C-alpha positions in Angstrom: 0.0 0.0 0.0 1.5 3.4 -1.0 1.6 6.4 1.3 -1.0 8.2 -0.8 -3.4 5.3 -0.6 -2.9 5.0 3.1 -3.4 8.8 3.5 -6.6 8.7 1.5 -7.9 5.8 3.6 -7.0 7.6 6.8 -8.8 10.8 5.6 -11.9 8.7 4.8 -11.8 7.2 8.2 -11.2 3.6 7.0 -8.1 3.1 9.3 -8.7 2.4 12.9 -5.2 3.0 14.3 -3.0 5.0 11.9 0.7 4.5 11.7 2.5 7.1 13.8 5.1 7.6 11.1 2.3 8.4 8.7 0.8 10.9 11.0 4.2 12.5 11.5 4.6 12.7 7.7 1.2 14.2 7.2 1.9 16.8 10.0 5.3 17.7 8.3 3.6 18.3 4.9 0.9 20.4 6.6 3.5 22.5 8.4 5.6 22.8 5.2 2.6 23.9 3.1 1.6 26.5 5.8 5.1 27.8 5.9 5.3 28.2 2.2 1.9 30.0 2.2 3.2 32.3 5.0 6.4 33.1 3.1 4.4 33.7 -0.1 2.1 36.1 1.6 5.1 38.0 3.2 6.9 38.2 -0.2 3.6 39.6 -1.8 3.4 42.3 1.0 7.1 43.2 0.5 6.6 43.5 -3.2 3.5 45.7 -2.8 5.5 48.0 -0.5 8.4 48.2 -3.0 6.0 49.0 -5.8 4.3 51.7 -3.8 7.6 53.3 -2.8 8.7 53.2 -6.5 5.5 54.8 -7.6 5.9 57.5 -5.0 9.5 58.2 -5.9 8.8 58.2 -9.7 5.9 60.5 -9.2 3.2 58.1 -10.3 
């Protein structure tokens, strides 16, 4: 059984006692996705601030 199949069965509630390693892997993926989203949001805010400053300096 692959990890994806196991994860799908876990999400559907078909597994009674999930493997602790699988839970750790799912948690790690969740944290990584959240971190990437946070970094992406921060980068967008920084870029917006840079664009606003450039527009102000260029008289636009």
